[in-house]
C-alpha positions as CSV (number, residue, x, y, z in Angstrom):
1,M,0.0,0.0,0.0
2,E,1.2,3.6,-0.6
3,R,-0.2,7.0,-0.2
4,T,0.4,10.2,-2.2
5,P,-0.7,13.3,-0.1
6,S,0.4,16.6,-0.8
7,A,21.8,13.8,24.6
8,P,23.6,16.6,22.9
9,L,25.8,15.6,20.0
10,N,29.5,15.9,20.2
11,C,30.6,13.6,17.4
12,Q,33.9,12.9,15.7
13,L,33.8,12.0,12.1
14,I,36.6,10.4,10.0
15,G,36.1,10.0,6.3
16,S,36.2,12.2,3.2
17,A,37.1,15.7,4.3
18,K,34.8,17.1,1.5
19,H,31.8,15.3,2.8
20,S,32.3,15.0,6.5
21,V,30.6,17.2,9.1
22,S,32.8,18.3,12.0
23,Q,30.0,19.9,14.0
24,P,26.7,18.2,13.8
25,V,23.5,20.1,14.8
26,P,23.0,20.2,18.6
27,A,20.0,18.3,19.6
28,T,18.0,17.4,22.7
29,P,16.8,13.8,22.1
30,T,14.1,13.9,24.9
31,A,12.5,17.0,23.5
32,S,9.5,16.6,21.2
33,S,10.6,19.4,18.9
34,V,13.5,21.7,18.1
35,P,13.5,25.0,16.2
36,T,13.8,24.3,12.5
37,D,16.5,27.0,12.1
38,K,18.8,24.7,14.0
39,L,18.8,22.4,10.9
40,R,21.1,23.8,8.3
41,E,21.0,23.2,4.6
42,S,24.3,21.9,3.6
43,S,26.4,22.6,0.5
44,C,28.6,19.7,1.3
45,V,30.4,21.6,4.1
46,E,33.0,23.0,1.7
47,P,31.6,26.2,0.2
48,R,33.6,25.8,-3.0
49,L,31.8,22.6,-3.8
50,L,28.8,22.7,-6.1
51,P,25.5,21.3,-4.6
52,T,25.5,18.6,-7.3
53,Q,28.6,17.2,-5.7
54,C,26.7,16.5,-2.5
55,P,26.3,12.8,-1.7
56,R,23.2,11.3,-3.3
57,V,22.8,8.4,-0.8
58,G,23.7,8.6,2.8
59,I,23.3,5.3,4.7
60,V,23.0,5.5,8.5
61,T,23.9,2.4,10.5
62,P,24.4,2.3,14.3
63,L,27.0,-0.3,15.2
64,G,27.7,-2.2,18.4
65,N,29.7,-5.3,18.8
66,E,29.8,-6.5,15.3
67,R,33.3,-7.8,14.9
68,L,32.3,-11.3,13.6
69,S,30.2,-9.9,10.8
70,I,31.3,-6.3,10.1
71,E,33.9,-7.0,7.4
72,A,31.5,-9.1,5.3
73,F,28.6,-6.6,5.9
74,M,30.7,-3.6,4.9
75,E,31.8,-5.4,1.7
76,Q,28.2,-6.1,0.7
77,V,26.9,-2.6,1.5
78,L,29.7,-0.9,-0.3
79,Q,29.0,-2.9,-3.5
80,H,25.8,-0.8,-3.8
81,L,27.3,2.6,-3.2
82,Q,28.7,5.0,-5.8
83,L,31.9,6.9,-5.2
84,D,30.0,10.1,-4.0
85,D,27.7,8.2,-1.7
86,R,28.4,8.1,2.0
87,W,27.9,5.5,4.8
88,F,27.7,7.0,8.3
89,C,28.7,4.3,10.8
90,V,27.7,5.4,14.2
91,L,29.7,4.0,17.2
92,D,29.7,4.7,20.9
93,N,30.9,3.2,24.1
94,V,28.6,0.1,23.6
95,S,31.1,-1.1,21.0
96,R,34.0,-2.8,22.8
97,D,35.0,-5.8,20.6
98,G,37.1,-4.1,18.0
99,T,34.3,-3.0,15.6
100,R,35.3,0.6,16.2
101,E,38.9,0.0,15.0
102,I,37.8,-1.9,11.9
103,V,35.4,0.8,10.8
104,E,37.9,3.5,11.5
105,A,40.5,1.7,9.4
106,H,38.0,1.5,6.5
107,A,37.1,5.1,6.8
108,R,40.8,6.1,6.3
109,I,41.1,4.3,3.0
110,D,37.5,4.5,1.5
111,Q,36.0,8.0,1.3
112,R,32.5,6.5,1.2
113,V,32.8,5.3,4.8
114,V,32.3,7.9,7.5
115,Y,33.3,6.9,11.0
116,L,31.1,8.7,13.4
117,W,32.2,8.4,17.1
118,A,29.4,9.6,19.4
119,P,30.4,8.6,23.0
120,Q,27.6,10.8,24.5
121,N,24.9,8.4,23.2
122,R,22.6,7.2,26.0
123,C,20.5,4.8,24.0
124,V,20.1,3.5,20.4
125,V,17.7,6.4,19.5
126,D,20.6,8.8,20.2
127,A,22.8,6.8,17.8
128,Y,20.2,6.9,15.0
129,F,19.7,10.6,15.4
130,A,23.4,11.3,15.4
131,G,23.6,9.5,12.1
132,Y,20.5,11.3,10.7
133,E,21.9,14.7,11.5
134,A,25.3,13.9,10.1
135,A,23.8,12.7,6.9
136,Y,21.4,15.6,6.6
137,N,24.1,18.2,7.3
138,A,26.4,16.5,4.7
139,G,23.8,17.4,2.1
140,C,22.7,13.8,1.3
141,T,19.8,13.7,-1.1
142,W,18.4,10.5,0.3
143,I,19.1,9.1,3.8
144,L,18.7,5.3,4.2
145,E,18.6,3.9,7.7
146,M,19.6,0.2,8.1
147,D,20.8,-2.1,10.8
148,A,24.0,-4.1,10.8
149,G,24.5,-7.8,11.3
150,F,22.6,-8.6,8.1
151,S,19.2,-8.2,9.8
152,H,18.6,-5.8,7.0
153,P,19.8,-7.3,3.7
154,P,22.2,-5.0,1.8
155,E,20.9,-6.4,-1.5
156,K,17.7,-4.4,-1.0
157,I,19.5,-1.1,-1.1
158,P,19.0,-0.7,-4.9
159,E,15.3,-1.2,-4.5
160,F,15.1,1.6,-2.0
161,I,17.0,3.9,-4.3
162,A,14.9,3.0,-7.3
163,A,11.7,3.9,-5.3
164,M,13.2,7.2,-4.2
165,E,14.1,7.9,-7.8
166,G,10.3,7.5,-8.5
167,G,9.7,10.7,-6.5
168,Y,8.7,9.4,-3.1
169,D,9.5,11.3,0.0
170,Y,9.8,8.2,2.1
171,V,10.1,4.5,1.4
172,G,9.7,2.0,4.3
173,G,10.6,-1.6,4.4
174,S,7.7,-3.9,5.4
175,R,8.1,-7.4,6.8
176,L,4.3,-7.9,6.9
177,M,3.3,-7.2,3.3
178,R,3.3,-9.8,0.4
179,G,6.9,-10.7,-0.3
180,G,8.2,-9.7,3.1
181,A,9.2,-12.0,6.0
182,H,9.9,-11.7,9.7
183,R,12.4,-14.4,10.6
184,S,12.7,-13.9,14.3
185,P,11.6,-15.6,17.5
186,W,7.8,-15.6,18.0
187,T,8.0,-13.0,20.7
188,R,9.5,-10.4,18.3
189,R,7.0,-11.4,15.5
190,M,4.1,-11.0,18.0
191,L,5.3,-7.5,19.1
192,S,5.8,-6.4,15.5
193,K,2.4,-7.5,14.4
194,G,0.7,-6.4,17.6
195,G,2.3,-3.0,17.5
196,T,1.3,-2.5,13.9
197,I,-2.3,-3.5,14.6
198,L,-2.5,-1.1,17.5
199,A,-0.9,1.7,15.5
200,R,-3.3,1.2,12.6
201,T,-6.3,1.0,15.0
202,L,-5.4,3.9,17.4
203,L,-3.6,6.2,15.0
204,G,-5.3,5.5,11.7
205,S,-2.0,4.4,10.2
206,E,-2.2,2.9,6.7
207,M,1.3,1.2,6.5
208,T,1.4,-2.6,6.7
209,D,4.4,-2.5,9.0
210,M,4.7,0.2,11.7
211,T,7.6,-1.1,13.6
212,S,10.3,-1.8,11.0
213,G,13.5,0.3,10.8
214,F,14.8,-0.3,7.2
215,E,13.6,3.0,5.6
216,C,14.7,5.8,3.4
217,F,14.0,9.6,3.5
218,N,14.4,12.5,1.2
219,R,15.6,15.8,2.7
220,S,12.1,17.1,3.3
221,A,11.0,14.0,5.2
222,M,14.2,13.9,7.2
223,R,14.0,17.6,8.1
224,H,10.6,17.0,9.5
225,V,11.9,14.1,11.7
226,L,14.8,16.1,13.0
227,A,12.6,19.2,13.7
228,N,9.9,17.2,15.6
229,R,12.0,14.5,17.2
230,V,10.5,11.5,19.0
231,R,9.5,10.8,22.6
232,S,10.7,7.2,22.8
233,R,14.1,6.2,24.0
234,A,13.7,2.6,22.7
235,N,12.1,0.6,19.9
236,F,8.9,2.6,19.6
237,F,10.7,5.5,18.0
238,Q,10.3,3.7,14.7
239,T,6.5,3.8,15.0
240,E,6.7,7.5,15.8
241,I,8.7,8.2,12.7
242,R,6.4,6.1,10.5
243,H,3.4,7.9,11.9
244,M,5.0,11.2,10.9
245,M,5.6,9.9,7.4
246,H,1.9,9.5,6.6
247,R,1.8,13.2,5.7
248,F,4.4,12.7,3.0
249,R,4.4,10.8,-0.3
250,W,5.3,7.3,0.8
251,K,5.6,3.8,-0.3
252,E,6.4,0.4,1.2
253,I,8.6,-2.3,-0.3
254,P,8.8,-5.9,1.0
255,I,11.9,-6.9,3.1
256,V,13.1,-10.0,4.9
257,Y,14.2,-9.3,8.4
258,A,16.3,-11.8,10.3
259,N,17.1,-11.5,14.0
260,D,17.9,-14.4,16.4
261,H,17.5,-12.4,19.6
262,S,14.2,-12.7,21.3
263,A,14.6,-10.3,24.2
264,V,12.6,-7.1,24.3
265,G,12.8,-5.2,27.5
266,R,9.6,-4.8,29.6
267,R,10.5,-1.2,30.1
268,A,10.6,-0.6,26.4
269,I,7.2,-2.4,25.9
270,G,5.7,-0.3,28.7
271,E,7.1,2.9,27.2
272,S,5.6,1.9,23.8
273,F,2.1,1.6,25.3
274,R,2.3,4.9,27.1
275,I,3.5,6.9,24.1
276,L,1.0,5.2,21.8
277,L,-1.9,6.1,24.0
278,R,-0.7,9.6,24.3
279,M,-0.4,9.9,20.5
280,A,-3.9,8.5,20.1
281,L,-5.4,11.0,22.6
282,Q,-3.7,13.8,20.7
283,R,-5.2,12.9,17.4
């Protein structure tokens, strides 16, 4: 289905000097909104560069302890990126197994890889927003969010890009539409399906998957996300973002999601219900 309607950052980036951002936009993750004048339009940081030289695609991937799979994952992702595209790899103090050093080494030899060190992150939501802001401020035309560890398959990247080339503001991956799959323990499948049903019922959402995180934004859609922020400090932030995207021209594409971990914290589940009810009451 598709619709066609009209923790403060202090990040260190290593990568291409022409496309890196040394001072990302300050943000307060717990706030529901920030002034839009805090989001700057980028001309690729270097004033002498033409806007057409800005990265077309900017991928945002928070990374933790990925040492066993990161080399293979990076190889597959980079196969789908052009020379002027950028991949913002967000790392913080959660990563302690050598992933940070592997990514940093790649960033020094491949200008497409941007190593984003954000030790101030307090949760995964902070990591995502650090990447969003870095990609937005680098002037990326499209910003694709994806997870590491092959839970989001790199071979789907061209399909997201093709959909964005079709003029959509937002393209979301769906595990619950025809052609998609959710290869995870039953607890995760139940939460994903249940969360989607509740969001569709209480918020009037039309997307088939309201909890997935494999998604792509154009600059207008990402600017809206950065200006309005999210309340959640855990998994539910994806539902908040997808709810925002209903005001834009959006499309879903089927994806296969694979995750062997079954644990979802009770605190995160409780937070999800509280925020969902608050959103429903504010409709």
